[in-house]
N, C-alpha and C positions, 0 to 999 in steps of 0.2 A: 504493500500500500504506500509506503513512504517513497519508494522509487517513482511510483506513478504521480504522486503529488509534486515531487521535485521536477519531474519531467514536464508536468503541466505548468509549473511555476516558471521554468526556463522558457517554455513556449510562449507564455504570456509576456515575459520580459523581452523575448525576441520580437514579438509582435509590436510591443510598445516602442522598441528601438527602431524598428522598420518604419513605423508611423512617424516617429520623430525625424528620421532621416528624410522621409518624403516631405514633411513640413518644411524642413530646412531647405531642401531642393526647391520647393515651391517659392519660398521666401527669396532665395537667391535669384530665381527667374524673375520674380516681381521686381526686385531691386534693379536687375539688369534692364528690364523694360522701362522702368522709371528713369534710369540713367540715360538710356537711349533716347527717350522722349525729351529729357532736358537738353541733351546734346543737339538733337534735331531742332529744338526751339531756339537754342543759342545760335546755331548756324543760320537758321532762317532770319533771326533778328539781325545778325551781322550782315547777311546778304542784303537785307532790306536797307540797312544803314548805308552800306557801300553803294547800293543802287541810288538811294536818295542823294548821297553825297556826289555821285558822278553826274547827277542831273543839274546840280548847282554850278554856277560859274565859279571859277577859282576865288574871286574876291569874296563871294558870299560864303564859301567854305572857310576861308581865312577869318572873315568877320565872325562867323558863327563859332568857330573854334576859339577865338579870342574871348568872345562873350561867355562861352561855356567855361573856359578856364577862369575868367574873373568871377563868375558866379560860384564855381567850386571853391575858389580861394576864399571868397567872402563867407561862404557857408562854413568852411573849416575854421576861419577866424572867429565867427560867431560862436561855434560850438566850443572852441578853446576858451574864449572869454567867458562864456556862460558857465563852463565847468570850473573856471578859476573863481568866478563870483560865488558859485555854490560852495566851494571849499572854504572860502573866507567867511561865509555867514555862519 
C-alpha cells in the first residue's frame, strides 16, 4: 500500500511540475509577444517621425529641433529647481 501511495504522490508532483512548466512557457511566449509589439510600435513611431521630418524643409526641422531642445532644457531646469525648493522646505 505504501508503495502505491508514494507512486501516486510522485505522479501528482510530476503533474504539478509539468503544469508549472507549461505556465512558465506560456508566460515567456506572452512576454515575447508583448516585447515584439513594443518593438513594432517603437519602429512605427520612429518611421512616422522620420517621414514627418523628411517632409519639412530643413529650416523648419532646425527650428523645431531648437525649440524642442529649449523646451526640454526648460523642463529639466524647472524640475531641478522644484526639487531643490522641496528639499529646502
